[in-house]
C-alpha positions in Angstrom: -22.2 -80.6 -19.3 -23.7 -83.7 -17.6 -26.3 -85.8 -19.3 -29.1 -87.9 -17.8 -27.0 -91.0 -17.6 -24.5 -89.2 -15.3 -21.7 -89.5 -17.9 -19.7 -86.6 -19.2 -20.6 -85.8 -22.8 -17.8 -86.8 -25.2 -16.1 -89.4 -22.9 -15.9 -91.1 -19.5 -15.5 -89.4 -16.1 -11.8 -90.3 -16.2 -11.4 -88.3 -19.4 -13.2 -85.4 -17.8 -10.8 -85.4 -15.0 -7.8 -85.0 -17.3 -9.2 -81.7 -18.5 -8.7 -80.2 -15.1 -5.4 -81.8 -14.1 -2.4 -79.6 -14.3 -0.2 -80.5 -17.3 3.0 -79.2 -15.9 4.3 -79.1 -12.3 7.3 -77.7 -10.6 9.7 -80.2 -9.0 8.0 -81.2 -5.8 9.7 -80.5 -2.5 11.4 -83.5 -0.9 9.2 -85.0 1.8 11.5 -86.0 4.7 8.8 -86.4 7.3 8.4 -89.9 8.8 5.1 -91.4 7.7 3.3 -94.4 9.1 0.8 -96.2 6.8 -2.8 -96.6 7.9 -3.9 -99.9 9.3 -7.2 -101.6 9.4 -7.7 -100.3 12.9 -7.0 -96.8 11.7 -9.7 -97.1 9.0 -12.2 -98.5 11.4 -11.5 -95.7 13.8 -12.0 -93.1 11.0 -15.4 -94.7 10.3 -16.4 -94.4 13.9 -15.4 -90.7 14.0 -17.2 -90.0 10.7 -20.4 -91.6 11.9 -20.3 -89.6 15.2 -19.7 -86.2 13.4 -22.4 -86.8 10.8 -24.8 -87.2 13.7 -23.4 -84.3 15.7 -23.5 -81.8 12.7 -26.8 -83.2 11.5 -25.3 -84.0 8.1 -22.1 -84.1 6.1 -21.5 -80.3 5.7 -22.6 -76.9 6.8 -21.6 -74.8 3.7 -24.6 -73.5 1.7 -23.9 -75.7 -1.3 -26.7 -78.3 -1.3 -28.6 -76.7 -4.2 -25.5 -76.4 -6.3 -24.6 -80.0 -5.7 -28.1 -81.1 -6.5 -28.1 -79.1 -9.8 -25.1 -81.2 -10.9 -21.7 -80.5 -12.5 -20.1 -79.1 -9.3 -16.6 -80.1 -8.4 -15.8 -81.1 -4.8 -12.4 -81.8 -3.2 -12.0 -83.8 0.0 -8.6 -83.1 1.6 -7.3 -86.1 3.6 -10.2 -88.3 2.5 -8.7 -91.5 4.1 -10.9 -94.5 3.2 -13.4 -92.1 1.6 -16.3 -92.4 4.0 -17.3 -88.7 3.6 -16.6 -88.7 -0.1 -18.6 -91.8 -0.7 -21.6 -90.5 1.3 -21.6 -87.2 -0.6 -21.2 -88.8 -4.1 -24.1 -91.1 -3.4 -26.3 -88.2 -2.2 -25.3 -85.9 -5.2 -24.9 -88.3 -8.1 -24.5 -85.6 -10.8 -21.8 -83.7 -9.1 -18.1 -84.8 -9.0 -16.0 -85.7 -6.0 -12.2 -86.0 -5.7 -10.7 -87.5 -2.6 -7.0 -87.1 -1.9 -4.8 -88.6 0.8 -1.1 -89.2 1.3 -1.6 -92.9 2.0 -2.4 -94.6 -1.3 -3.0 -97.9 0.5 -6.0 -96.5 2.4 -7.7 -95.1 -0.7 -10.5 -97.3 -2.0 -9.5 -99.5 -4.9 -12.9 -99.4 -6.5 -14.9 -96.2 -6.0 -18.4 -96.8 -4.8 -19.9 -94.7 -7.7 -18.8 -93.3 -11.1 -18.7 -89.7 -9.9 -15.7 -90.3 -7.5 -12.0 -90.1 -8.2 -9.3 -90.9 -5.6 -5.7 -89.6 -5.9 -2.6 -90.0 -3.8 -1.3 -86.4 -3.0 1.0 -85.1 -0.3 0.1 -81.6 0.9 3.8 -80.9 1.5 4.5 -81.2 -2.2 3.2 -77.9 -3.6 1.8 -76.8 -5.9 -1.1 -79.2 -6.0 -1.8 -80.9 -9.3 -4.9 -79.0 -10.2 -5.6 -76.0 -12.4 -6.6 -72.7 -11.1 -10.4 -72.2 -10.4 -11.2 -75.9 -10.4 -13.3 -76.6 -7.4 -16.7 -75.4 -6.2 -16.3 -76.7 -2.7 -13.3 -77.9 -0.6 -13.8 -80.0 2.5 -11.2 -80.6 5.2 -11.9 -82.5 8.4 -9.6 -83.4 11.4 -6.5 -82.4 9.4 -5.0 -79.5 11.2 -2.5 -81.6 13.1 -1.2 -83.6 10.1 1.2 -80.9 8.9 3.7 -78.7 10.8 1.7 -75.7 12.0 3.7 -73.2 10.0 3.0 -75.0 6.7 -0.8 -74.6 6.7 -0.7 -71.0 5.6 1.0 -72.0 2.3 -1.4 -74.9 1.8 -4.4 -72.7 2.4 -3.2 -70.2 -0.2 -2.8 -73.1 -2.6 -6.3 -74.3 -1.9 -7.7 -70.8 -2.6 -5.9 -70.9 -5.9 -7.7 -74.0 -7.0 -11.1 -72.7 -5.8 -13.4 -71.1 -8.3 -14.6 -67.6 -7.6 -17.6 -67.9 -5.3 -16.5 -71.4 -4.2 -16.7 -72.5 -0.5 -14.2 -74.0 1.8 -15.2 -75.8 5.0 -12.8 -76.9 7.8 -14.1 -79.1 10.6 -12.0 -79.6 13.7 -12.2 -80.3 17.5 -11.4 -77.6 20.0 -8.2 -78.0 22.0 -9.8 -79.2 25.2 -11.6 -82.3 26.4 -14.2 -81.0 28.8 -15.1 -82.4 32.2 -12.6 -85.2 32.0 -12.0 -87.3 35.1 -8.6 -88.6 36.4 -8.5 -91.8 34.3 -9.2 -89.9 31.1 -6.6 -87.3 32.0 -4.0 -90.1 32.6 -4.7 -91.5 29.1 -4.5 -88.1 27.4 -1.2 -87.4 29.1 0.1 -90.7 27.8 -1.0 -89.8 24.3 0.7 -86.4 24.6 3.9 -88.1 25.5 3.6 -90.1 22.3 3.1 -86.9 20.3 6.3 -85.4 21.7 8.5 -88.0 20.1 10.6 -86.8 17.2 9.0 -87.6 13.7 11.9 -89.9 12.8 11.3 -92.1 15.8 10.4 -95.7 14.7 7.6 -95.7 17.3 6.3 -92.2 16.5 2.5 -92.3 16.0 0.9 -90.8 12.9 -0.8 -87.6 14.2 -3.9 -87.7 12.1 -5.3 -90.4 14.4 -4.8 -88.4 17.6 -7.8 -86.3 18.7 -7.0 -82.7 18.1 -8.5 -82.0 21.5 -5.2 -82.7 23.1 -3.0 -80.9 20.6 -2.5 -77.2 20.0 -2.5 -75.6 16.6 -3.5 -72.2 15.3 -7.2 -72.8 14.7 -8.9 -72.6 11.3 -10.8 -69.4 12.0 -7.6 -67.5 12.6 -6.1 -68.8 9.4 -9.2 -68.2 7.3 -9.5 -64.6 8.6 -6.0 -63.8 7.4 -6.8 -64.7 3.8 -8.0 -61.6 2.0 -9.4 -63.8 -0.9 -12.0 -65.3 1.4 -15.1 -63.6 2.8 -18.2 -64.3 4.8 -16.7 -66.6 7.4 -19.3 -68.5 9.4 -18.5 -70.7 12.4 -20.8 -73.6 13.5 -20.3 -75.3 16.9 -21.4 -78.6 18.4 -20.8 -80.4 21.6 -20.3 -84.2 21.4 -20.6 -86.3 24.5 -18.1 -89.0 25.1 -19.8 -91.9 26.9 -22.9 -94.0 26.9 -24.8 -91.2 28.6 -24.6 -89.3 25.3 -26.6 -91.8 23.2 -25.4 -92.8 19.8 -22.9 -90.0 19.4 -21.5 -90.6 22.9 -21.2 -94.3 22.3 -19.4 -93.8 19.0 -16.9 -91.3 20.5 -16.3 -93.5 23.5 -15.4 -96.3 21.1 -13.2 -93.9 19.2 -11.2 -93.1 22.3 -11.0 -96.7 23.2 -9.5 -97.5 19.8 -7.0 -94.7 20.2 -5.8 -96.1 23.5 -5.7 -99.7 22.3 -3.6 -98.7 19.2 -1.0 -97.2 21.5 -1.0 -99.6 24.5 1.8 -101.9 23.2 4.1 -98.9 22.8 3.3 -97.5 26.2 3.9 -100.8 27.9 7.1 -101.5 25.9 8.5 -98.1 26.9 7.4 -98.7 30.5 5.2 -95.6 30.5 2.6 -97.6 32.3 2.2 -101.2 33.5 -0.2 -103.4 31.5 -2.5 -104.2 34.4 -2.6 -100.5 35.4 -3.5 -99.5 31.8 -6.3 -102.1 31.8 -7.7 -100.7 35.0 -7.4 -97.1 33.8 -9.2 -97.9 30.6 -12.0 -99.7 32.3 -12.3 -96.9 34.9 -12.4 -94.3 32.1 -15.4 -96.0 30.5 -17.4 -95.5 33.7 -15.9 -92.2 34.5 -17.0 -90.4 31.4 -20.6 -91.1 32.3 -20.1 -89.9 35.8 -18.4 -86.7 34.8 -20.4 -86.1 31.5 -17.2 -85.8 29.6 -17.6 -84.1 26.2 -15.7 -82.7 23.2 -16.5 -79.5 21.3 -16.2 -79.3 17.5 -16.5 -76.4 15.1 -17.0 -76.1 11.3 -15.7 -72.9 9.7 -17.1 -72.0 6.3 -15.9 -69.2 4.0 -16.3 -68.2 0.3 -13.8 -67.1 -2.3 -14.3 -63.5 -3.5 -14.7 -62.4 -7.0 -17.9 -64.0 -8.3 -19.7 -61.5 -10.5 -22.0 -63.8 -12.4 -25.8 -63.9 -12.3 -27.7 -64.4 -9.1 -28.7 -68.0 -8.6 -32.3 -68.3 -7.4 -34.2 -71.4 -6.2 -37.9 -71.5 -5.5 -39.4 -74.2 -3.3 -43.1 -74.8 -2.8 -44.1 -76.4 0.5 -47.1 -78.6 1.3 -49.2 -75.5 1.8 -48.4 -74.1 -1.7 -46.2 -71.3 -0.1 -43.2 -70.3 -2.3 -39.9 -70.1 -0.5 -37.1 -68.3 -2.4 -33.4 -68.9 -1.8 -30.9 -66.6 -3.5 -27.2 -67.3 -3.7 
């Protein structure tokens, strides 16, 4: 129960979290994958992408959970939260619900959460089971994460996420489609260079951490296919949006152009060192790309897939709103 001061009755928010944390775990699997810590540039790039997608999707989420979060006491899990931009926005918007952000890189997690209803934890998705009790979360959010694990591992991770979802809870996965649309020759050159980087073995000292590469140039089994294969989930809905890349696309296009520029600049030293491209040629290609995307109207496409866990047999939740004309609008969950 949450009181008016946004504290949990009988103790602090930290004490509340201990009630849901698993008290015993199996020995975690050894994680032998090569990991590269996030840098300041990575964090800034994540903020640029977060800002663009918030505009593109007209908000932070598509799942029908706004009323539940407003009512308070709901538990939300952000998988791969990074520096916590989405988590922080949501916690500020819904101050009497609780938000847990997890990421493998403990150094990128905020040292001081922006509000008292946020908790950050270092967790590696390879190390299953996750350290949460069954039926813990009302809503799980995943964005731009499908490439961060070997493709074959996601089925096990999703089953684990379903385990920690409450009956009737929602899961939402946001990702880019596999193609960058209407790209010109300069952008194609840059994406080919990025693809070459991705093909390096994980143990390579120059291997680039994949969660910062746009999924539009990688190929994984998409979320809708995976969600559809889980019998515990139902009511899958898919929302689509196109996002321009370039100044022609206004605020969204400007942000995503900056995002791609930052991707290229983070990799340029490696490309030049490996003699994949000469420095002056790369500079010319990057400058040409910035004009080219406006000429070709280059864009990305994103989707958000939402599904609900089966099994909720409790009372129907009804909300009544009265608009400015005294008309009652009823929403039933």
